[in-house]
C-alpha positions as CSV (number, residue, x, y, z in Angstrom):
1,M,11.2,-4.5,4.1
2,K,8.5,-5.2,6.6
3,Y,9.0,-6.6,10.1
4,F,6.3,-8.3,12.1
5,V,5.3,-8.7,15.8
6,Y,2.9,-11.4,16.4
7,I,1.0,-13.3,19.0
8,L,0.3,-17.0,18.9
9,A,-2.2,-18.9,21.1
10,S,-2.7,-22.5,21.9
11,Q,-6.5,-21.9,22.0
12,R,-8.9,-19.2,23.0
13,N,-7.6,-17.7,26.2
14,G,-4.9,-20.3,26.2
15,T,-1.1,-20.1,26.3
16,L,0.2,-17.0,24.5
17,Y,3.5,-16.5,22.7
18,V,4.9,-13.1,21.4
19,G,7.4,-13.1,18.6
20,F,9.1,-11.0,16.0
21,T,10.2,-11.9,12.4
22,D,10.9,-10.4,9.0
23,D,9.0,-13.2,7.2
24,L,5.6,-13.9,8.9
25,K,4.4,-16.7,6.7
26,R,7.7,-18.7,7.0
27,R,7.9,-18.1,10.8
28,I,4.3,-19.2,11.4
29,R,4.9,-22.3,9.3
30,E,7.9,-23.1,11.4
31,H,5.8,-22.8,14.5
32,K,3.1,-25.0,13.1
33,E,5.6,-27.7,12.0
34,F,7.3,-27.6,15.4
35,K,10.6,-27.0,13.5
36,Y,12.5,-26.0,16.6
37,D,12.4,-27.2,20.2
38,G,11.2,-24.6,22.6
39,F,8.2,-22.9,24.1
40,T,5.8,-23.1,21.1
41,K,6.5,-26.8,20.5
42,R,6.3,-27.7,24.2
43,Y,2.9,-25.9,24.7
44,K,1.6,-26.4,21.2
45,V,1.1,-22.7,20.6
46,T,0.5,-22.5,16.8
47,S,-2.6,-20.3,16.1
48,L,-1.8,-16.8,14.9
49,V,-4.3,-14.6,16.6
50,Y,-2.7,-11.1,16.2
51,Y,0.0,-9.4,14.2
52,E,1.2,-6.0,13.3
53,D,3.8,-4.8,10.8
54,H,6.6,-2.2,11.1
55,L,8.8,-0.6,8.5
56,E,11.8,-0.5,10.9
57,M,13.4,-3.5,12.5
58,E,14.2,-1.5,15.7
59,D,10.5,-0.5,16.0
60,A,9.3,-4.1,15.7
61,M,11.9,-5.3,18.2
62,K,10.9,-2.6,20.7
63,R,7.2,-3.5,20.3
64,E,7.9,-7.2,20.8
65,K,9.8,-6.4,24.1
66,Q,6.9,-4.1,25.1
67,L,4.3,-6.8,24.5
68,K,6.3,-9.4,26.3
69,K,6.2,-7.2,29.4
70,W,2.5,-6.6,29.2
71,D,0.1,-8.3,31.6
72,R,-1.8,-11.2,30.1
73,K,-5.1,-9.3,30.4
74,W,-3.7,-6.5,28.2
75,K,-2.6,-9.0,25.5
76,I,-6.0,-10.6,25.5
77,E,-7.7,-7.2,25.1
78,L,-5.3,-6.4,22.2
79,I,-6.2,-9.7,20.5
80,E,-9.9,-9.3,21.0
81,K,-10.0,-5.8,19.6
82,T,-9.1,-7.1,16.2
83,N,-9.8,-10.8,16.4
84,P,-12.7,-11.3,18.9
85,K,-13.3,-14.9,17.8
86,W,-9.6,-15.8,18.0
87,K,-9.5,-17.1,14.5
88,D,-6.2,-18.4,13.2
89,L,-5.2,-15.6,10.9
90,S,-2.6,-17.7,9.1
91,L,-5.4,-19.6,7.5
92,E,-5.9,-16.5,5.3
93,F,-2.3,-16.7,3.9
94,G,-2.4,-17.3,0.2
95,K,-6.2,-17.2,0.1
96,E,-7.5,-16.1,-3.3
97,L,-9.5,-12.9,-3.2
98,S,-12.9,-12.6,-5.0
99,Q,-13.3,-9.9,-7.7
100,T,-15.4,-7.9,-5.2
101,E,-12.6,-8.0,-2.6
102,I,-10.0,-6.9,-5.1
103,L,-12.1,-4.0,-6.2
104,D,-12.8,-3.0,-2.6
105,L,-9.1,-3.0,-2.0
106,L,-8.3,-1.0,-5.1
107,F,-11.0,1.6,-4.7
108,K,-11.5,1.8,-0.9
109,D,-10.0,5.3,-0.7
110,K,-12.0,6.6,-3.6
111,K,-15.4,5.8,-2.2
112,H,-15.7,9.2,-0.5
């Protein structure tokens, strides 16, 4: 099973939220639907701008706690390393891949 640590944003350089889950798609959908009262609903923090996966729940929980303690500047630098345009990464969930993208994924390690 995979566990995920993620960062949501209200907008570019806006309010940030760090979370942890074992089902990223479900959890992001809950945030976007404002299913629960709380921080993300109050501040409309729904754009998935960063995530990472972990094989062990304990590792993911430690990482979430670590990121929550980070300075805002460090979190922004982390986001911008992998997502410089602050795109909502959840928009890629369920996206169909082209044949070229599938072949690239299948053979990426065999190109060298």
